[in-house]
N, C-alpha and C positions, 0 to 999 in steps of 0.2 A: 370503480374500485372501492370496495367496502371494507371497513375495519379500521381499528386504531393500532398503529405500529410505533413502537419505541425503538430508537437506534442508539447504541452505546459504542463509543469509539475512544478509548483511553490513549493518551500520549504520556510522555515522561513527566510533564508538569501540569497537565490539564486533562479533563475528561469532556470530550465533545458529546453532546446528546442532541437528538432530533426527535420531534413528535409529529406524526402524520395522522390525519383523520380523513378517511375516505379518499385517500390518495393526495390530499392537499397538505403542504407543510404548515403546521400551526406555529412551530418555533424551532429554531436551531440555536444552541448556546454553547459556549466554551467555558466550562466551569474550571477556573484556574485554582491550582493548589500551590500555596506559597512555599518557598524554600524551607521555612521554619516548620511548616506542616509536614512536608515530605521527610524532613530530617528526623522526625519522631519515630520513623519506622526503619528497622534494620534490613529490610529487603523490599523489593518491589511487590512481591506477593502478599506481604503483610498489609499493604495499603488497601486491599479489597474492601473491608468494612467502611473505611473512611470515604472512599470514592462512592460506594453504594449509598451511604448516608447523604452525601452531597446531591446525588441524582434524585433520590426520593424526596429530599427536602425541597429541591427546585420544583419537582412535579406537584407537591402538595401546595406550595406557595402560588402555583399557577393554575390551581383548580383541577388537576388531573388525578382522578381516583385510580389507584393501582389496579383495582379489579375491572376497570374499563378497558385495559390494554389487552388486545387480542393476540399480539405476537411481538417478540423482541428480537431484533437483529443485532448481532454483535460483530465487531471487527474480528477477523480471524487472527489467531495467535501463531506462535512459532512451534509447529509440530511437525512430526515426520512427514517428508514430502508426500503430498496427496494430490489427487486429481482436482482440478479447479471445479467449482460448482457450489451447491448449497448443501450444508451438513447440519443435521440436528445435533444439538449438544447432548452428549451422552457421558456416562461415567468414565468410559475409556478415554474420551477426549479430555475430560476434566483431569484425569490422572496424569496424562501426558503434559498438559499445560502446567499443572502444579509442580511436577518433577523438574521442569525446565531442562529436560534432557536434550532438547533441540534448540535451546536458547532461551534467555530470560529477557522479557521486555514488558512494558506496561500493557501492551496489546494482549498478553496472555491472560490478563484479568477480565477482559471483556466478556468472553463466553461464560466465565465463572459467575460474574455478577449477574449477567442476563439469566442464566439458568436458576440461580438462587431466587431472583425476583419472580421468575415465571412460576416457580413452585409455590411461593407465597401468594401470588395472584390466584392460583388454583385453589389454595386452601380458603382464601377469602370468598371465592366464587362458590365453592362447595357449601360453605357456611350459610350462604344466601340462597342455596337451592339452585344455583346456576351450574349446569353440567358442561358448559363450554370450556374447552381446555386451551390454555395459553402455553406456547412452547418457545424455546430459545433456539436460534440458528446462527451459524456463521455463513459467510459467502466469500469465495475466492480468497482464501488465506494467502499471505505473502510467500509461503513456502510451497504453494501449488506447483507441481512439476509434471509437465506434459512433454518435456523435451524428447526429441528423437534420440535413440541410443548413439547414433553416429555423431551427434552434436554435443554429447557429454564427454566423449573421448578427447583426451589431450595427448601431447607428445610423451607423456609418462603416466603409467597406470596409478602412480601414487597421487596424481592430481586430476581428479574427475571434476568436470564442470557441474555446477548445480544451479538451480533456479531459486532466486530470492529477489522479488521485485514488487512493483506497485500493481499487484494482480487485480485488486478490486476496481480501481479507477481505469486501468488499461482495458480490461474486458468490457466495462460499462461503456467506454468511449467507442469501442468497436461496434457494440450493439447500437449505439447512437448513430454512428456513421451508416451502418447497414440500413437502419430505418429510414434515413434521409434519402436513400437511393432505392427504397422499396424492396429491400432484401432482408435476410436474417444474417446473423454472424457466421452461420455455417456456409453461406453463399459467397463470402468475400475473403480476400487475402489482404491483410492490413498490417503495416508496421507502425507501432506506437512508440513514440519517444516521450516518456514521462520525465519532465524537468522540474525537480523540486529540490529539497535538501539533499536528496540522492537522485541519481539519474539512472533510468532503466530504459532499454530499447528492446522491444519484444516483437516477434513476428507471429501473427495470428492467421491460421489457415484452417478452414472447415471447422471453426469453433474451438480449435485447440491452439495453445501457445507452444509452438514446436521449438522455438529457440529464444533465449533471453540471457542477458548478462546477470551475474550475481551482484546485485546492487548493494548488498550488505557485506560482501566478502572480498573487496578489492578487485573488482572486475568491471570493465566497461568504461564509459565516459567519466571524466571527473565532474565535479559539481560544487555547490557552495561549501559543503563540509567534507566531501569524500575525494580521495586521491584517484579513484578508478584504477585502471591497469597501469602499473609502473614497471620499469625495466627490472628484470629478476636479479641480475648479479649485484647491482648496488644495494638492493633490498637485503640480499643474503649477507653482504659485507656489513651492513648496518646491524643485522641481527646478531652477528658474532663480534661486533666491535667492543662489546662490554660497556658501551656508553648509555644504552637504553634498555629498559625492561621490556618484556613481552607485551605488557599492557600499554606501555608508552608507544611502541611501534604500531600496535593495532589502532591506537588512537590517532596516529598520524594518517593512517589509511582511511579510517572512518571516524569522523568527529572533528578532527583538526587538520584535515586535508583540504584540497581544493582552494577556494577563495580565502578560507580562513588562514591557510598556510602562506599563500602568496601575498594576500592583501590585508589580513587581520580582521576580516569581516565575513559573515555568512549572508549578508543582505545584498542581493544582486541589484536592488534599486540603488544602493549606495555605490556599488561598483560601476554601474552605468553612469551615475551622476559624476563620479570622479573621472571616468573616461571622457565624457562630454566636456568636462572642465579642463581637459588637456593632460590628465594623468596618463603618461605613456604606459606605465606598468599595468594599470587597470584596462586600458584599451587593448594591450597585447593579450592579457588574460581572457578578455571576452572573445577576441578573435580565435584564440586557441580553443576555448570552450566550444564555440560553434562548430569548429572543424572537428573536434573530438566527437561531438554528437553526430555530425554528418557522416563521419567515417563508420560509425557503428550502424547507422541506418543503411549505408551502402553495403556493409557486410551482411546485414539481414536480408537485403534484396538478393544477394548472391545465393543465399540459402534456398530461395524459392525460384531460382533461375530468372530473376527480374520480373516475374509475373505478379505484380503488385497492383491492387486496385486503388489504394490510397495510403498516404502517410499521414498519421495523426500526431500533432504536437499538443501535449497537454501538461498539466502541472502548473504550479504557481508562476514559474519563469515564463510560461507561454503567454503571460500578460504583456511581456516586454516585446513591443513591435519590432525594435531594432534586431533583437536576437532572432525572432521568428523570421524576419526578412533575410538575415544572413544564412540561417540554416536552410530556408526554402531555396535560396539562390544556389545552394550546393547540391540539393537532393531533388529539386523539382523536376529534373529530367527523368527520374525514375517513375514517378506517379504524382497525381495531384496531391497537394498538401492541404489538409484540413486542420484548423486550429480550434481546440476546445479547452480554453485555459481554466486553471483551477484544479483543486484536488478532487472535488465532487464525491467524496467518500460517503457522506451522510445521504446524499441523493441516491448514490449507487446502492447502498444498503437498503434504503426505502424501496427502490425499484425491485430488488430481490425479494423483500418482504411481501409486497403485494403480488409478486409472481407466485410465491408460495401459497398465499391465501386463495389465489385464483386457480391453483392446481396446475400451473404452467411448468413447474420444475420437477424433475425426478430427485427426490430427497436422498442424499447419500449418508453413509454412516462410517465414522472413523474407526479404523482398526490398525493398531501399531504394526502389524505384520502383513498387512494386505494393502496393495497399491493398485 
């Protein structure tokens, strides 16, 4: 694998970057942005120049010349549901990300920063007589939607299910599993449970994610910070009680749900330690969490009539052996369970970048009215 690839992955208070040369990771760093620094900006989108300056400053300090970068991979942002895969950053994509019409998150900055940097790299190259072109791409955006029509339908037309999940890592882990058995992602049916700050359970068949919970919208298993699916009538009563604002209730579902609501922490390592020390509330929460994940894995197995080649557990919580054992004990009868812990987003983006350079992917182009 030849070429130099820069990876950009912004989060709410940090910007992760990675730099690969000829397929080898040269460095991966999490550039943190202090609360004071973030507070200077009245919106997430206004933080773009600051984050770009931090990226370029780090590259310069570590001897990476901008014009040496051949391709930039960016984390996908929140845009109109699109098919999973690799997309070149275009003006239409930029317009959608800037508008925030499908949601505002720091990840929306990723493609914008990458595209701006790629354009500057090309100007530098042209000035030096180099005709090689650097481009910016995203891969497997979190709003990628390949769900079957019958799996979007609910009991009322006002409530259609949507896909919003850990697309990048989930699809990369399916490719990883497929390679381990000498196949491609189009040859296997795999259920992936990504267990991190949010939990998503997706079923992958013939290279497509045909069903998944909305991990950002109050659907699916609960997690360190998210409530997941909750009973509808109590939620309706809360909404009309006059005690909470719309923003406060949404925060209960995403941000202050899960372990935060029950135990006052989003750190599952702390929850596990408390359970091991005899904290009955922590032990009960962990048991319920494992059952919650297992139930959704079982439901995804039903979608494909139980014809599952493997179940993959991934995400940061998959480092916890006790949790993995509890979930495996409940779903192992469905299919063999593989464990690939961690987020793996930088590595996954790098894999996509080198696939582009090698001509292995069909490049897609975003259009707001076409899916």
